[in-house]
N, C-alpha and C positions, 0 to 999 in steps of 0.2 A: 318616549316618547320625545319626538323635535319637530321643532320648526321651525323653518332659518336657521337652522344649526340651535340653537337654545334648549335646550333642558327643559320642558314642562312638567312640574310634580305633580303626579295626579293621587287621591284616594280614590279605586274605585267603590270600597265598600270596606265598613267599622263598625265592630255592635264591642257590645260585651254583654254577655253569660252569665248569668247567677248560676257557680257552681253547685250547688246544691241540687240543681233541675237535673242535672245530667251526672253527678256523681256519687253514689254512698258512702259513710264513712266507715272506713279501713276495709273498703272493698276496693279489687283493682279490674276496672273491664272498658272496654272500648265502647265509643259512645260517638254516634251522628248528630253533627251539628248542623243545621239546614242552612244555608245562605245565600240569597237574589241570587237569581243566573246575573252571571257580570260577560258584556261583549269589551273585549279588548283587541286592542290593533298590535300588541309588542309584547315580550317577555315580561314577568311579571313575579312579583315577592307574593308572597303567604307570611306570617306573620302571626304566632300563637304565642300567649306566655301569659300568666297569673299575675293579679293582682292581692296578695297577702295583708294590707292595709285597710278594703277598701272598710267604710264604716258598716257596710250591709253585708258581711262574709265573703267570704273568696269569693272573687269574679276573673272568668276567663274572658280573655282579650281576642276577637278575631279582627285579622287586618288585610287588605288587601291590595298594592301599593305597585305602582312602577318605580316610585324610588327606595332602596333598602333601608327599611326599618331598621331602628337603633337595637331591640329587642335580639338577643342568642340566638333566642327559637322564633328564625326566620326560614324561610322555604326556596329557591331561584324556581319559576317555573319558566321554562321554555314551550311555548306552545309550539314550536314546531317541530320536535319531538316528544311532546306529550310529557317530559322527564323534568323530575323533581327534586331540586340538587340541595341536598340539607346540610345548614351549615354548624350543627351542632346533631353529631348522632348517638350520643353515650347517652338522651333520654327516649321515655318512650312515648311518643309523639307518633301519631301515626295520620298523615293529610291527604286523603285524594283528591285533587282540584282538575273542575273541568272547566274549561275556557272557550271560550266560542271568539273564531275568528270573526273579524266584521269584513267584507265581501264579494264582490262577484260578480261573473265572468259571463261571457258571451264568446261562441265560439261555432262558426257554421262548418257546415260537412265539406260545403266546394265552395271558396275562394273565390272563381272562376266559373259564371255561367253563360249559358246563350238566354238572351230573349224566352220566356216562358219556361226555361227549364227549372223544376224544384229542387230544391235543397234544404236538408233541417237543420235546423240551428237549436244549440243547447244552452242553455241558462241554467249555471249552476253558482248556488249562494247558500247561505244559512237558512238551514227549515224551518218552516213558519213567518218567512220575512217577507213584508209584501214588497211587489217591482213595478217597475212600469219599464214597459219595451217602447222606444222611441221610433217610429214606423216612418218613414222617407217618402216622399212623393214615389210613383210607379211601384209599388212596394206592397205585394198583395199576399194577404192571408187566408188559405183556402179554409172556410169556416168547417168546422168539425173533425177536423185531421189533427192527429199526436194531440196536442195539447193546445191548439188555434180555439178559440171562440167557436161557441155554436156556428156563428151568424162571419160571415164574408169579413174581412178589414181591407180596407183600403186605404194608404198612403196617401197624405200625411195624415197620421195619424197617434195614439195614444194607447198601448194594450195591458191594463191593471193584471196582476198575477199574484198569486203567492207560493213560495217552494216548498216544494213535495219535502217530506220528511227523507227523504232519500237524499235531500240537496239537488233536486233537477228538472227542468220543464224543457221538455221540445218540443217544435214549432216547425211549418215547412211553411218557406216563402218563395215569391216567385215573382219574378220586376217583368213589367211590360214595354220599357225601352231601355237601351243599350244606353250605359255610363257606368260610373266606380258610385258605389251606396255605403253609406253609412248607417249602421242598425246601434243604435245605444241601448244600453239598460241599467237604471238606475233602480236601486237599493231606497227605499222609502220610509223601511224602518230604522235609520241610521238616524242618529244624531249631527256627522258631519256625512256631505256628500261622499256619498262610495258609487262608482259606476264604471264604466265600461263599452268599447264598443269594436264593432267587428265591418270590416271594408269590405264586399262585395264587387267584382266586375264583371259587367253584363256587357256582351257580345250582343251583334246584332247575328241574325243566321242568316245565315249564307245558303245556294244551291251548287251543290256537286254535281255534275255528270260524269256517269262511267260507261266509255266508250270501248267496243272492240279494238284488239288491235287489231286486227285485220279483217277488211271486207273487202268480199265482192262486186266490182264494177256490178251497176245494174238490180243484185240485190236488195231485199230489203234487211233491215238489220236493229237491232231496239237500243232504245239508249234508255237509262235507267238513271233516276235522279234521285237522292236526298237533301236533306238538308241537315245543315249544321251549325 
């Protein structure tokens, strides 16, 4: 994690566990140790080692950090590929790290529409996180459609919602006046501000006329009209 080119060292989690609570004397077995959910924004390290000199017995020490731990039993975790790269392969340690990446995004099915034309927008984020949709003026979210609120929402306004278990929410919106509008989504469950925006161009409705290529003087003919 860096800011203005300077590395910021951060320990996401560290704790000591009493050896006897997990391992039995002279018995070999895999054990699971629960740790709190950790939200990370970049690759990180997991470190596991034993402290044989603790006055109250053998201690198992676990930490998650973005700065490489000194211990040889450290594991580099790549959140993009979910790979765990061991720095020490000859020891019987098995670690399964599940990391959650901070982030939220918004995307419209159509980036250019005419007045009153509906488009669907998708919000993708961390399951269970709450978020706000900043609705601009002249935007209209019809109540009851997709994941829209049960009542109509007219901008300017803010819609508060929660990301589903599949990491997505879907909404329907249209605009009542021509222009370019920005819809912003903000994750409200993160320590730092995490947001994304989508610009949607709205064009005025136009009328076009469909006239036959050839007509006979004195005869009636039909003119078709359409809105675009």
